[in-house]
N, C-alpha and C positions, 0 to 999 in steps of 0.2 A: 803638737800637731803634726800629721802627717806630711811627709815631703811630696810636692807637686811632682807628678810623673813627667810633665814636659818643661819644667822651670827654665825659662830663658830661652828655649828652643825658638827658631825662627821657622815658621811653617807657611807656604802658600798652598791656599786651597782654591783651585778653580772651580766655576760654577757654584759659588759659595753664596749667591745672592738669596737663594731659597733652597727647600727641600733637603736632601741628603748633605750637600755642601755646607749649608748653613749650621746644620746640626754639628757637623764635625767642627768647624770654625768655632762655634760655642763650646765644644767640649774641650777642643785644644786650649782655648783662652781660659776656661776654668781650671785646666791643669797647669797654667803658668806660661803656655807659649805666647810668642809674638806673632801674631797671626796676620798674612796678608789676604785679605778677603777679595779674591777676583773674580770676575763675572763680565760676561759680554754686556750686560745692563749695568752701568757704571750707577745708576741711581740705586737699584737693589744692593750692590757692594757697599755704596755709602751708608745705606740704611743698617745693615747689618753691623759694619765695622763700627758705626757710630755707638752701637750698644755695646760693644766689647771694649775691654780696657787695654789700651796699648795697641789695638788692632789698626791696621791700614787699609783702605780701600785702594783697588786698581782695576780700572776696566781693561779686559783683555779678551779679544777673540781667538780662542785656542787653534782655529785654522789658519792663522796667519803667522809663519815663522818669525818674522821681525817683531810682532807683538808679543810673543812668547819669549823671545830672546831678551826684549826690553824689560818684560816683566822680571825676569829672574836677574837681570844686571842692576835694576832699580833696587831689588831686594837686597843684594849684597853691597851695593853702595850705601844703602841707608843702616843696614844692621852688620855688615862686615863678613856675613855668611849665609848660607841656607842650609838648614838642617833637615827639613822634611818638606816633601813635595807630594800633594795629593791630587792628581788629575782625575776630577770629579766630572766636569762638565760633560753633559750628554742630553742628547735628543732622541725621539723616537717618531717613526712613521708606521702607521697600523694599516697594512694592505698585504693581499696575498702576493707572493713572489711574481707571479703571473702578470699582475697589473700594476706592479711598482716600477715607477719610471727610473731611467737611469739618473735623472736629477734627483729623485727622493733617495735613491741608493747613495748618491755621493754625498747628500746633505746629511745623512747619518752617519756615513763612514768618516766623512771628513772631520765631524765633531768628536764621535766616539772612538776612533781608532787612530786617525792623523793627530789629533789633538793630544792624544796620551802619547804617542810617539815624539811630538815636538816639546812636550813637558818634559819627558825623560832625555831627550836629546840635549835641552840646554840645562837642566838641573844637575845632569851628572859632572860635567866639567867643574861647576861650582861646588859641588860635594866632593869632588876629586881634590880640589885646591884646598878646602877645608880638613881633608883627612877623614871624613866620615859622613854619614847621611842615611837618610831612608825614605824610600818613596813608595806609596800605597795607591795603587791603582784601584778603580772602582769598576769591576767587571759586571758579571750577574750570572744568575744560576742558569739563564738561558744559554750560557756558553758551552753547558753540559746537557742539557735537556731542551728538545725542541719545543716551541710554543708558535702555534698558527700565527700568522698575521704580522710576525715582528722578525721575519727572516733577516733583514737588513740590520737590525739592532742587534739580533743574536750573533749573526757572523762577525760584527765588528767586536762584540764582547768576547768573543772566543779568540779573535785576534789579540785582544788587550790580554788574555790569559797567557797566550805564547808569547807576546813581546814582554811580558813581566818576568817570565821565566828565563828568557834569553838575557835580559838586563840583568837579573840576579847573579847569573853565571859570570857575565862579563865584568861586573862591578865589584864583585866578592872581595877581590884581592886588594880594593880599594876602601875596605871598610864601609861599603854600602849595601844595605839590604833593600831588596825590592819584592813586596808581596801584593797580592790581588784580594779584594774583598768581593764576594759573589752572592749578593743578596737575592732573595725571592721577592714576592710582592711585598712593598712596603707603602705604607699608607703617605705618600707625597702627593703634590700637585701632578706630577709628571703620570703617575698612574690613574689618579682619579680622572684626569682630563680626556683619557683614551677609553674609559670603562664602555660609555655607550657606543663606541665603534666596535669593540669586542662582541657586546651584546647583539648588535645589530647584524654583524657580518659571520657571526658563529652561531647564531640562534640561540644564544644564552639569555633566558629570561632575567637573571639576575647575577651579574658578575660577583658581587660581593660574596653571594652564597657559595660559589664555585671555589672562591679563594678560602672561604672559612672551611670549606669541605676538604680541600686538597692540603693546605698547610695550617690549618687550625685557626689562623686570624692573620691579619695583615701585621707585618713588622712595623716597628716604629723607627723613625730616623734615629732616635736617641741610641737605639740598639745597635745599629750599624755604627754610629759614632763611637760607642764604647769600644767596639772591636778595632775601628782606626786609631784610638787612643792607645790601646794595647799594643798594636803593631809598630807605632811611632815610638813607644817608650822602651827603655831597657829591659823590660820584663820579657819582650820579645827577642832577645839578644841572638837567639840561635834560629830564628825563623826567617828563612830566605828562599826566595821562588815558590813560596806557597800559594794556593788557590783557596781561600778560606770560606766555604759555603755557610751562609746564614739565611735559611729559608723555611724554618718550621719543620722540616723533615719532607717537603714537596717532592724533592729530586730523588729522595730514597723509596718513595711508596708508589705502588701501582694504584691505590685507591685513597 
C-alpha cells in the first residue's frame, strides 16, 4: 500500500465549509491529515468535518484577529502542533471600480487579504515553535491578468501573492514554506452565483461559453485540491515563494 502523503499532519483550512476549501479538506483527510475544518458558517464546518475521519470543525471569522489567534491556539492545544495552514476563505463583489463602494471594497479586502495576513501572522509562530510547516495561500489568476468587474477581488489576490512571497523569504530559515495557488475559473458556488451579474453588466449572453472559449472548461475543485496536496507534502520540498497558476491556459492566451 502506498504511503499517505500527509499522514498525521495537522492542517487548518479556512473557508472549508464549501467550495475549494471543502475540496482541500477532503483531499487532505484522504491523504491522512488531521483536518481542522474552519468556516465563518459553523454549521457548514460541522457538516464537512462530520464526514471526514478525525476532522474537527471550528467556527472562525478570519477578519477578527482574536478568532484567528484562538483557532491556531486551539489546534496546537488539541494536536500539539500545526503543520499546514491554508487561508482559503474568500468572497467577491461584482461591480465596476467606479461604482464600488468603500464598504464593498473593505468587505472583500478584509476577508481576501487581511484574513490571509492574520492566518500567516498566527500560524507562523506555531510553526516556528514546531520547527517546520507549510502555508498554502489561495490567490487567483486575476492577480496576474485583469478581469472587469472584480477589481477589489483581483487587487486583494495580487496582495496575497506578494504577501506569500514575503512570508516565504522571512520564514525560510525556520523550515517553513509558503506558496500560492492561482486558479482560473473553477466550478464552485462562488463563481456560479455571480455569472448572471457578469452577463448583465458586460453584455455577455452566455458566461459559460466565454469560459469554455478562454480556458477550455471550468476547472474542478478537486484539481485545485490536488495541487494543494502536492504543495503541502514532502514532494514539493524545494517549492517556496511560488505562485502556481492553474487556469487551463487562460492567462497565457490572447484568444
